[in-house]
Each structure stands twice: as structure tokens, then as C-alpha cells.
N, C-alpha and C positions, 0 to 999 in steps of 0.2 A: 749569458757568456757565450760569445761566437768564436769556434776554432779555425783558424785557417791552416792547412798544412799544404805547403809546397816546397818541393824537392827536400821530403823530410824532414824539414824545420817547421815548428809549430807556433802560429801567432796568437795571439789571443786580442779579442775586441775589448774596448771598453764600448758600451752599446746605452743609448738612453731613447726615450721617446721626446719627440720634439715637432714644433707645429713649422709647416714652412711658412712663406710670405703669404701664400693663399689660404693660411688657416687649418691645413691639411695634416693631420698627424703621421709622421714618419717614424721608424727606426733609425737612426743612426749610429754607425757602428765608426770606430777610431781605432787604426791600426799604426803599428811603427814597423816596418819591414826595413832592416839595414839603415836604422835612423831617419830614414824616409817617410813621411806621414802620409798613410792612404786612409781616406775617408768613404763610407759606403751609404748611400741614400737606400733604405728599405721599403717597401710597400708594405701597409699592413690592412691585411684583409684575410677573409675564411673563404674555403671553397669546400664544400662537404664531398663533391664527386673527386676528388683528388688528393693525393696523400700530403701532409702538412707539409710546408715549406716556406720560407723567405726568399723571396727575388728581391736583389740589390744590385744598384750602379755602383760600380768601383771606378774612384777616380783621384787625383791629388788636389787637395783643398788650397792649395797655394798658387795652382797653374792652371790656365783655361785648359779644359779637355773637349776636343771636339766629339769624341768617340769613347765615352767611358765603359768599362767592362762589365760584364753582366755576369754575376752569380746568383746561384740558387743553394740554399742550406736545407738540409733535411735533419730532424732529429735521429739521436742512436740512441739506443741503450747503452749504459755504460758497464 
């Protein structure tokens, strides 16, 4: 589960591992923000030299996006 908090509003993503057309495994997150769909494609990799994180491109799945947003997620303790 991925949560985004924007202006005090929490959005929860439905995420799953999918394969791209190049057969690369990615994490795909899907949000609804004010009834507007947002999709993220996240690289799956590990780097033992840095803190754990997921880096994602954010975009509208139904419109061409010339410059997708970049977001990074870090684990937090409950």
C-alpha cells in the first residue's frame, strides 16, 4: 500500500507488479484524486548504499504527458 498526503488529504494507491512491453518488471500504482485517475510507474531495484525508497513517474493514464512528475517514497514506521 502506498499513501500520498497532499494538502492534508490522504490518497491510497492500488499497486501491483506488472511487465512493460520490454518485459521489465515495474510497480504500477493507481490513485483517484478528486475523481481524476493518476498512475505511477515505479522502478524496482535495490541499492544497499542508500535508504530504502521507491522512485516513481506520475502521470494521467488517459492523456499524453510530456513531463511526468517524479515522486520518491520512503518507508515509515507505523
